C-alpha positions in Angstrom: 77.5 65.1 102.0 77.5 67.0 105.3 81.2 68.1 107.5 79.5 66.6 111.1 78.5 63.4 109.3 81.6 62.9 106.9 83.9 63.2 110.4 82.2 61.9 112.0 82.0 59.0 109.2 85.7 58.7 109.1 86.2 59.6 112.5 83.7 56.9 114.0 82.1 59.0 116.7 79.0 61.4 117.2 81.3 65.1 116.8 80.3 67.7 118.8 79.5 71.5 117.5 81.8 72.4 114.7 82.4 75.5 113.0 84.9 76.2 110.4 88.1 77.7 113.6 87.0 74.2 115.0 91.2 72.7 114.8 90.6 68.6 113.1 92.9 68.1 116.2 90.8 69.1 118.4 87.7 66.5 117.9 87.5 64.4 120.3 89.0 61.1 119.4 90.3 62.4 116.0 94.0 60.6 115.5 96.2 59.3 112.9 94.3 57.1 111.3 91.1 59.0 111.4 93.1 61.7 109.4 93.6 58.7 106.7 90.1 58.1 106.2 89.6 61.8 105.8 92.0 61.6 103.6 90.3 58.3 101.7 87.1 59.7 101.8 87.7 63.8 100.0 90.5 61.5 97.9 86.0 59.7 96.8 84.0 62.2 97.1 86.0 64.8 94.6 87.4 61.2 92.2 91.1 62.2 92.2 93.6 61.8 94.0 94.8 64.8 96.8 98.3 66.2 97.0 101.3 66.1 99.7 100.3 70.4 99.5 96.0 69.8 99.2 96.0 67.3 102.5 98.9 69.4 104.1 95.7 72.6 104.2 93.8 69.9 106.2 93.6 71.4 109.6 90.3 73.0 110.2 87.0 72.1 109.4 87.0 75.4 107.6 89.6 73.6 105.0 88.3 70.6 104.4 84.5 72.6 103.5 87.0 74.5 101.2 87.3 71.8 99.2 84.9 69.9 99.1 83.7 73.0 97.6 85.9 73.8 95.0 85.2 70.3 93.7 
């Protein structure tokens, strides 16, 4: 799944240009509900439960990309 598509889906709105250093919290309209949706979607994509350390490490777009790529 494309990272832009994923973040648009969980955030519920179009996402501007992203790079790996973009903070999730810096995405227009990003809130705690979007983060929860992201966590659920990632667990579905990876077919496993994410640990607290993994979830706490999701700060930037690059962090999400690495998690998906490392599956």
